MIZAMI-943777 format. One record per residue (C-alpha): residue number from 1; residue in one letter; x, y, z. Coordinates in steps of 0.001 Angstrom, whole numbers, plus 500000, padded with zeros to 6 digits. Layout:
# MIZAMI-943777
(kollum NUM,A,(X,Y,Z))
...
This chain:
# MIZAMI-943777
(kollum 1,M,(499904,500267,499886))
(kollum 2,K,(502827,501899,501109))
(kollum 3,L,(504427,501358,497896))
(kollum 4,A,(501565,502314,495358))
(kollum 5,K,(500812,505430,497652))
(kollum 6,L,(504335,506373,497174))
(kollum 7,A,(504211,506018,492949))
(kollum 8,N,(501552,507757,492815))
(kollum 9,R,(502974,510703,494876))
(kollum 10,T,(505846,510562,492087))
(kollum 11,L,(503515,510116,489264))
(kollum 12,F,(501611,513445,490564))
(kollum 13,V,(504595,515113,490764))
(kollum 14,L,(506249,514263,487221))
(kollum 15,S,(502988,515055,486501))
(kollum 16,V,(502865,518389,487242))
(kollum 17,V,(506036,519243,485787))
(kollum 18,V,(505040,518175,482437))
(kollum 19,T,(501870,520443,483001))
(kollum 20,G,(504219,523324,484223))
(kollum 21,S,(505974,522749,480903))
(kollum 22,V,(503347,522302,478598))
(kollum 23,A,(501344,525378,479894))
(kollum 24,G,(504438,527209,479538))
(kollum 25,A,(505676,525999,475827))
(kollum 26,F,(501755,526864,475069))
(kollum 27,V,(501949,530047,476101))
(kollum 28,W,(505082,530523,473948))
(kollum 29,A,(503562,529103,471016))
(kollum 30,L,(500472,531842,470943))
(kollum 31,L,(502945,534653,471852))
(kollum 32,F,(504899,533451,468873))
(kollum 33,V,(501597,533225,466499))
(kollum 34,M,(500782,536633,467786))
(kollum 35,N,(504078,538118,467561))
(kollum 36,L,(504250,536636,463845))
(kollum 37,G,(500099,538392,463215))
(kollum 38,I,(501201,541689,464604))
(kollum 39,S,(504496,541765,462391))
(kollum 40,F,(502160,540597,459145))
(kollum 41,V,(499824,543282,460072))
(kollum 42,W,(502013,546078,461281))
(kollum 43,D,(505041,545610,459424))
(kollum 44,N,(504332,543916,455801))
(kollum 45,V,(501339,545691,455410))
(kollum 46,G,(501072,548664,457251))
(kollum 47,G,(504663,549455,456135))
(kollum 48,R,(503482,550209,452320))
(kollum 49,F,(501010,552471,453584))
(kollum 50,G,(500849,555944,455472))
(kollum 51,I,(500401,557521,459039))
(kollum 52,Y,(496254,556981,458430))
(kollum 53,F,(497095,552568,458349))
(kollum 54,P,(495809,552040,461993))
(kollum 55,L,(492410,554220,460310))
(kollum 56,A,(491839,550886,457766))
(kollum 57,A,(493145,548154,460421))
(kollum 58,C,(491469,548848,463126))
(kollum 59,L,(488492,549404,461688))
(kollum 60,V,(489012,545927,459689))
(kollum 61,G,(489964,544405,462704))
(kollum 62,G,(486564,545703,464307))
(kollum 63,L,(484456,543955,461712))
(kollum 64,V,(486522,540470,462316))
(kollum 65,V,(486393,540214,466051))
(kollum 66,G,(482605,541014,465719))
(kollum 67,L,(481918,538765,463584))
(kollum 68,F,(484023,536325,465043))
(kollum 69,A,(481866,537212,468172))
(kollum 70,K,(478910,536943,466563))
(kollum 71,R,(479783,533602,464905))
(kollum 72,F,(480905,531666,468483))
(kollum 73,G,(479926,534118,471659))
(kollum 74,P,(481926,535948,473291))
(kollum 75,Y,(485295,534542,473849))
(kollum 76,P,(487988,534589,475659))
(kollum 77,E,(486366,535037,479223))
(kollum 78,D,(488539,537428,481543))
(kollum 79,L,(491354,535859,483621))
(kollum 80,D,(489000,536388,486859))
(kollum 81,A,(486003,534301,485732))
(kollum 82,V,(488745,532010,484581))
(kollum 83,M,(490499,531512,488015))
(kollum 84,A,(487565,532115,489773))
(kollum 85,K,(485967,528776,487789))
(kollum 86,V,(488840,526743,488116))
(kollum 87,K,(488891,527730,492037))
(kollum 88,R,(484925,526673,492190))
(kollum 89,D,(485141,523829,489913))
(kollum 90,G,(488472,522220,489883))
(kollum 91,R,(488091,522095,486124))
(kollum 92,Y,(488093,523857,482970))
(kollum 93,D,(486085,524002,479920))
(kollum 94,Y,(487951,522842,476785))
(kollum 95,D,(485670,522019,474287))
(kollum 96,K,(486182,525275,472595))
(kollum 97,L,(489634,525667,473051))
(kollum 98,G,(490114,526592,469402))
(kollum 99,V,(487547,528908,469644))
(kollum 100,M,(489212,530624,472645))
(kollum 101,S,(492537,530724,471092))
(kollum 102,I,(491685,532634,468194))
(kollum 103,A,(489395,534614,470261))
(kollum 104,A,(492173,536128,472214))
(kollum 105,L,(494751,536333,469204))
(kollum 106,L,(491885,538241,466831))
(kollum 107,P,(492004,541552,468861))
(kollum 108,L,(495991,541659,469547))
(kollum 109,F,(496773,540883,465546))
(kollum 110,F,(494405,544474,464903))
(kollum 111,G,(496618,546711,467507))
(kollum 112,G,(494054,546309,470640))
(kollum 113,S,(495160,548073,473249))
(kollum 114,I,(494690,544653,475666))
(kollum 115,G,(496656,541739,477216))
(kollum 116,P,(496802,538497,475805))
(kollum 117,E,(497041,537021,479751))
(kollum 118,A,(492845,536242,479648))
(kollum 119,G,(492909,534172,476555))
(kollum 120,L,(496039,531838,477106))
(kollum 121,T,(495015,531245,480997))
(kollum 122,G,(491844,530236,479847))
(kollum 123,A,(493347,528019,476930))
(kollum 124,V,(495971,526466,479204))
(kollum 125,A,(493287,526104,481759))
(kollum 126,G,(491354,523981,479243))
(kollum 127,I,(494348,521919,478145))
(kollum 128,C,(494905,521131,482097))
(kollum 129,T,(491712,519753,482402))
(kollum 130,W,(491798,517850,479551))
(kollum 131,V,(494740,516054,480906))
(kollum 132,G,(493380,515631,484272))
(kollum 133,D,(490538,513985,483038))
(kollum 134,R,(492526,511246,481356))
(kollum 135,M,(494640,510874,484421))
(kollum 136,K,(492085,510985,487383))
(kollum 137,R,(492139,507105,487482))
(kollum 138,F,(495233,507483,489022))
(kollum 139,G,(493618,509820,491792))
(kollum 140,A,(491253,512182,492341))
(kollum 141,D,(494119,515133,492874))
(kollum 142,F,(495423,514696,489547))
(kollum 143,Q,(492017,516851,488592))
(kollum 144,Q,(494394,519693,490491))
(kollum 145,L,(496504,519839,487429))
(kollum 146,T,(493728,522438,486136))
(kollum 147,S,(494881,524921,488807))
(kollum 148,V,(498453,523965,488880))
(kollum 149,G,(498804,524396,484790))
(kollum 150,T,(496521,528184,485132))
(kollum 151,M,(499074,529203,487926))
(kollum 152,A,(501988,528448,485359))
(kollum 153,A,(500780,529790,482803))
(kollum 154,L,(500322,533102,484972))
(kollum 155,S,(503951,532652,485687))
(kollum 156,A,(505450,532030,482115))
(kollum 157,I,(502820,535059,481208))
(kollum 158,F,(504309,537349,483029))
(kollum 159,T,(507619,535913,483816))
(kollum 160,A,(507035,536759,487202))
(kollum 161,P,(507120,533632,489640))
(kollum 162,L,(506012,535089,492924))
(kollum 163,F,(502814,536533,491132))
(kollum 164,G,(501781,533509,489351))
(kollum 165,F,(502795,531374,493275))
(kollum 166,A,(500803,533784,495256))
(kollum 167,A,(497505,534295,492587))
(kollum 168,P,(495915,530440,493258))
(kollum 169,L,(497274,530626,496778))
(kollum 170,Y,(495600,534254,497664))
(kollum 171,G,(492798,533855,499521))
(kollum 172,D,(492870,530048,500311))
(kollum 173,G,(490588,528600,502961))
(kollum 174,K,(488417,526223,503410))
(kollum 175,D,(487129,525811,499919))
(kollum 176,G,(490169,525628,498248))
(kollum 177,G,(491460,522196,499693))
(kollum 178,E,(493899,520481,500021))
(kollum 179,G,(493619,517130,498397))
(kollum 180,G,(490336,516941,496924))
(kollum 181,D,(487412,514496,498393))
(kollum 182,G,(487319,512628,495296))
(kollum 183,P,(485222,509366,494823))
(kollum 184,K,(484530,506213,496832))
(kollum 185,G,(487540,504206,496944))
(kollum 186,A,(489587,507095,494391))
(kollum 187,A,(493409,506520,495413))
(kollum 188,T,(493807,509890,496396))
(kollum 189,I,(497297,512050,497675))
(kollum 190,T,(497058,514136,500301))
(kollum 191,L,(498791,517342,499964))
(kollum 192,P,(499918,519170,503054))
(kollum 193,K,(500596,522998,502529))
(kollum 194,N,(504111,522541,502573))
(kollum 195,S,(503748,519440,499885))
(kollum 196,K,(501605,521477,497574))
(kollum 197,I,(504391,524728,497563))
(kollum 198,V,(506933,521952,496224))
(kollum 199,V,(504482,520941,493570))
(kollum 200,Y,(503733,524760,492827))
(kollum 201,F,(507459,525450,492802))
(kollum 202,C,(507812,522521,490320))
(kollum 203,A,(505350,523841,487924))
(kollum 204,I,(506465,526972,487714))
(kollum 205,A,(509536,525622,487094))
(kollum 206,G,(508411,523364,484386))
(kollum 207,A,(506724,526551,482671))
(kollum 208,L,(509475,529003,483278))
(kollum 209,A,(512416,526711,481358))
(kollum 210,A,(509713,525829,478801))
(kollum 211,F,(508456,529477,477786))
(kollum 212,M,(512258,530873,478153))
(kollum 213,G,(514228,527842,476708))
(kollum 214,L,(511662,528133,473722))
(kollum 215,G,(511965,531810,473603))
(kollum 216,A,(516003,531075,473386))
(kollum 217,L,(515910,529111,470927))
(kollum 218,F,(513424,530274,468195))
(kollum 219,G,(512248,533939,469682))
(kollum 220,G,(509509,535553,470681))
(kollum 221,G,(507340,535447,474362))
(kollum 222,M,(506503,538721,475416))
(kollum 223,S,(507849,540835,478359))
(kollum 224,L,(508029,544644,480025))
(kollum 225,P,(511671,546201,479951))
(kollum 226,R,(513848,545651,483344))
(kollum 227,F,(514184,549191,484898))
(kollum 228,T,(517123,548095,487614))
(kollum 229,D,(519367,551617,488577))
(kollum 230,I,(517021,553335,491361))
(kollum 231,H,(517581,556159,492683))
(kollum 232,V,(516068,557003,496341))
(kollum 233,G,(517240,560664,497870))
(kollum 234,T,(515554,563365,499524))
(kollum 235,A,(513889,565211,496336))
(kollum 236,E,(512595,561668,495350))
(kollum 237,L,(511039,560929,498914))
(kollum 238,A,(509249,564299,498883))
(kollum 239,W,(507546,563506,495202))
(kollum 240,L,(506159,560464,496516))
(kollum 241,L,(502516,561128,497457))
(kollum 242,P,(501965,563454,494240))
(kollum 243,L,(503093,560932,492161))
(kollum 244,A,(501307,558391,493852))
(kollum 245,F,(498312,560400,493865))
(kollum 246,V,(498516,561144,490243))
(kollum 247,G,(498939,557410,489322))
(kollum 248,A,(496177,556619,491826))
(kollum 249,A,(493840,559179,489669))
(kollum 250,A,(494629,557198,486639))
(kollum 251,G,(493598,553803,488233))
(kollum 252,W,(490478,555335,489568))
(kollum 253,L,(489853,556607,485980))
(kollum 254,F,(490090,553466,484467))
(kollum 255,C,(487722,552105,487059))
(kollum 256,V,(485412,554784,486444))
(kollum 257,F,(485876,554462,482321))
(kollum 258,D,(485351,550616,482853))
(kollum 259,G,(481497,550999,484345))
(kollum 260,L,(480796,553502,482162))
(kollum 261,F,(481646,551241,478969))
(kollum 262,E,(479756,548041,480522))
(kollum 263,R,(476955,550326,480741))
(kollum 264,A,(477154,551435,478061))
(kollum 265,A,(478022,548163,475958))
(kollum 266,G,(474531,546707,477740))
(kollum 267,K,(472308,549610,476792))
(kollum 268,M,(473378,548462,473052))
(kollum 269,G,(472398,544745,473869))
(kollum 270,D,(473508,541932,471151))
(kollum 271,R,(475433,543963,468641))
(kollum 272,P,(478795,542753,468745))
(kollum 273,V,(479838,543751,465414))
(kollum 274,A,(478860,547650,466292))
(kollum 275,K,(480703,547479,469069))
(kollum 276,A,(483880,546484,468008))
(kollum 277,L,(483879,548672,464805))
(kollum 278,I,(483037,551642,467953))
(kollum 279,A,(485728,550385,469759))
(kollum 280,G,(488301,550054,466529))
(kollum 281,L,(487276,553428,465739))
(kollum 282,V,(488176,554797,468856))
(kollum 283,L,(491510,552955,469061))
(kollum 284,A,(492480,554563,465462))
(kollum 285,V,(491738,557681,465941))
(kollum 286,L,(494036,557839,469216))
(kollum 287,G,(496585,555433,467476))
(kollum 288,I,(496960,558141,464605))
(kollum 289,L,(497225,561341,467955))
(kollum 290,L,(499267,559331,470523))
(kollum 291,P,(500811,556158,468487))
(kollum 292,F,(501775,554180,471815))
(kollum 293,T,(498048,554085,473055))
(kollum 294,M,(497778,550825,470312))
(kollum 295,F,(498904,547233,471158))
(kollum 296,A,(499473,545236,474734))
(kollum 297,G,(502220,547887,475743))
(kollum 298,E,(505052,545834,476053))
(kollum 299,V,(507275,546816,473455))
(kollum 300,Q,(505629,550298,473698))
(kollum 301,A,(507269,550586,477146))
(kollum 302,E,(510449,549395,475816))
(kollum 303,Q,(510438,552104,472863))
(kollum 304,L,(509173,554849,475161))
(kollum 305,G,(512357,554393,477331))
(kollum 306,E,(514128,555300,473971))
(kollum 307,V,(512658,558416,473225))
(kollum 308,W,(510845,559705,476234))
(kollum 309,T,(513455,562505,477224))
(kollum 310,S,(511899,564292,473135))
(kollum 311,M,(508377,563595,473927))
(kollum 312,G,(507803,566320,476578))
(kollum 313,A,(505498,565682,479815))
(kollum 314,L,(502207,566800,478105))
(kollum 315,A,(502399,563858,475557))
(kollum 316,L,(503606,561247,478052))
(kollum 317,L,(500825,562422,480286))
(kollum 318,A,(498225,562476,477372))
(kollum 319,T,(499844,558520,476428))
(kollum 320,G,(498978,557431,479714))
(kollum 321,F,(495557,558882,480267))
(kollum 322,A,(494293,557902,476975))
(kollum 323,K,(495518,554617,477624))
(kollum 324,V,(492953,553880,480529))
(kollum 325,M,(490672,555124,478925))
(kollum 326,I,(490988,552819,475525))
(kollum 327,T,(492059,549624,477079))
(kollum 328,P,(488484,549251,478969))
(kollum 329,L,(486444,550684,476151))
(kollum 330,C,(487830,547615,473589))
(kollum 331,I,(487647,544986,476400))
(kollum 332,R,(484175,546443,476746))
(kollum 333,F,(483175,546443,473250))
(kollum 334,G,(484586,543328,472514))
(kollum 335,W,(488059,543679,471979))
(kollum 336,R,(488293,541380,474619))
(kollum 337,G,(491067,540542,476381))
(kollum 338,G,(493371,541525,479625))
(kollum 339,H,(494258,544714,481450))
(kollum 340,F,(497830,544173,483084))
(kollum 341,F,(499788,544851,480079))
(kollum 342,P,(498481,547864,479378))
(kollum 343,V,(497645,549558,482539))
(kollum 344,I,(501839,548655,483304))
(kollum 345,F,(502120,550320,480634))
(kollum 346,A,(500158,553466,480973))
(kollum 347,G,(502160,553737,484816))
(kollum 348,V,(505315,553864,482678))
(kollum 349,S,(504157,556551,480398))
(kollum 350,I,(502765,558433,483308))
(kollum 351,G,(506213,558176,485328))
(kollum 352,Y,(508101,559252,482111))
(kollum 353,G,(505835,562478,482237))
(kollum 354,M,(506125,562967,486131))
(kollum 355,A,(510087,562897,485353))
(kollum 356,A,(510252,565692,482910))
(kollum 357,L,(508279,567686,485151))
(kollum 358,T,(509944,567155,488168))
(kollum 359,G,(513246,566070,487553))
(kollum 360,A,(513420,563595,490116))
(kollum 361,D,(514733,560422,489192))
(kollum 362,P,(512600,558456,486544))
(kollum 363,V,(513020,554870,487797))
(kollum 364,F,(511621,556316,490830))
(kollum 365,C,(508689,558124,488989))
(kollum 366,L,(507854,555262,487088))
(kollum 367,C,(507831,552474,490067))
(kollum 368,A,(505727,555491,492410))
(kollum 369,C,(503038,556172,489425))
(kollum 370,T,(502670,552224,488191))
(kollum 371,A,(502472,550990,491552))
(kollum 372,A,(499612,553210,492497))
(kollum 373,L,(498158,552786,489083))
(kollum 374,V,(498411,548794,489432))
(kollum 375,G,(496977,548975,493229))
(kollum 376,A,(494183,551629,492096))
(kollum 377,V,(493176,548901,489785))
(kollum 378,M,(493278,545467,491689))
(kollum 379,R,(492110,546914,494928))
(kollum 380,Q,(495401,544726,496512))
(kollum 381,P,(498741,546018,497194))
(kollum 382,L,(500598,543074,497678))
(kollum 383,M,(499545,541476,494561))
(kollum 384,A,(500766,544607,492457))
(kollum 385,V,(503876,544696,493819))
(kollum 386,L,(504405,540933,493320))
(kollum 387,L,(502961,542052,489778))
(kollum 388,L,(505379,544529,489305))
(kollum 389,F,(508977,542820,490613))
(kollum 390,L,(508953,541785,486786))
(kollum 391,C,(509987,545131,485654))
(kollum 392,F,(511387,546959,488887))
(kollum 393,P,(513719,546757,491129))
(kollum 394,V,(513495,545329,494470))
(kollum 395,K,(515185,548012,495917))
(kollum 396,G,(511659,549827,494962))
(kollum 397,V,(509763,547474,497015))
(kollum 398,V,(508705,549890,499666))
(kollum 399,V,(507742,552847,496981))
(kollum 400,M,(505848,550048,495244))
(kollum 401,F,(504134,549176,498550))
(kollum 402,L,(503163,552205,499332))
(kollum 403,A,(502068,553828,496356))
(kollum 404,A,(499939,550385,495426))
(kollum 405,A,(498386,551115,499114))
(kollum 406,L,(497503,554788,498388))
(kollum 407,G,(495991,553359,495013))
(kollum 408,A,(494102,550788,496945))
(kollum 409,A,(492594,553307,499256))
(kollum 410,I,(491506,555747,497132))
(kollum 411,P,(487823,555343,497176))
(kollum 412,L,(485932,554079,494001))
(kollum 413,P,(482635,555485,492966))
(kollum 414,K,(479220,554177,495086))
(kollum 415,A,(478037,552572,492094))
(kollum 416,L,(481008,550996,490952))
(kollum 417,R,(482356,549445,494409))
(kollum 418,K,(481150,545655,494745))
(kollum 419,D,(482121,542817,497079))
(kollum 420,K,(485262,541332,496610))
(kollum 421,G,(485925,537355,495893))
(kollum 422,G,(489215,535190,496830))
(kollum 423,N,(489699,534576,493396))
(kollum 424,G,(493185,534949,493808))
(kollum 425,G,(494178,536716,490016))
(kollum 426,G,(493024,540030,491753))
(kollum 427,Q,(491214,542266,489729))
(kollum 428,A,(488897,541215,487025))
(kollum 429,E,(490182,541809,483818))
(kollum 430,G,(489254,545449,483029))
(kollum 431,A,(486478,545513,485629))
(kollum 432,A,(486182,547438,488731))
(kollum 433,P,(486989,545449,492028))
(kollum 434,D,(484722,542693,492049))
(kollum 435,A,(486256,539417,491638))
(kollum 436,G,(483760,537612,489644))
(kollum 437,Q,(482820,540117,486916))
(kollum 438,G,(483232,539309,483315))
(kollum 439,A,(484880,541572,481128))
(kollum 440,E,(482290,542606,478782))
(kollum 441,G,(478514,543615,480585))
């Protein structure tokens, strides 16, 4: 009996490593296809046209996205809804895996101001559920592969192990269960908390190894620039509160815009093509006036770091605040996706603008503004800081935590206040701080 239990544990841990590797490889593959599609549309085709190409591309994109949604439904689901289902049911439906993957990529091909994390996480959760269903005869706890794979996917997408590790544990309690009940007579693997930590570590290691290994061999991937040199002096500390308030104001506006666009989308009813075309038109106009407002923001953040000193404070601030408006518009009007990468870019742009205005250390300004903005959107300061470790130095952790806490403390209008849930993923994708809210009303 002990030998059989040991064999099951060993098989489970090996399955976890393989699951993490599959999650990382799948995330890399979809991001690789995303980069190919963006390059084809905007470099090969767009390079032959003038500055007004975004108008044609975004309108065509709106038509394609709208028709696809009309035919197949509102996919992908937002990250928060995916994680809520995984936490509640221990599984995620995989019958629409192809549809989810295509729906996640289409808005990104046409310059949508959204991140890929929502669609990628849902697709990975579906794959892991499929694997778990076929291995559950070895023990009911093999169904935990869905939760493990979802966490591994988050780690790979953001290349932020701490965020991916904390997300499924956040709010873990009686509903989280360590071992799962399983059917009578099933050979279950009871995982105490220490073993669960080891399992998550194995999944993260597998995911990051596959993701980074494939990226090193074939290119691709997705990551924000890494800021390392930060100076925290008397002048910087004097500007901390003003910088954090500016970032928090942008995060507050994100939530307000999200609520307004949710209501507007609801009043328009079931008109996916019309809504997607409206979003495409607004995106195109902003893209012509402020080009950095388009796309997820990871490449644009790197480009901005090279040219921000020549742009002027007003243009940088306008870009950041326009980003917090266009992202919820895209998500609510059918260009479905995540909001993490866009809001981080918005914070970076606003931070550069404040650095140009104040003369304070640029990385300090980026840390304060971005953390306050992300904290105001997520309403969970610790999760915001863990996420921001992917681009900001550990030396700025105190600055980031204080700014994120201030952002989370700024009250929202009463109509936007909703009960938090323990979904682990932070704020809903493009939603006010409701843990189970979908991406489009």
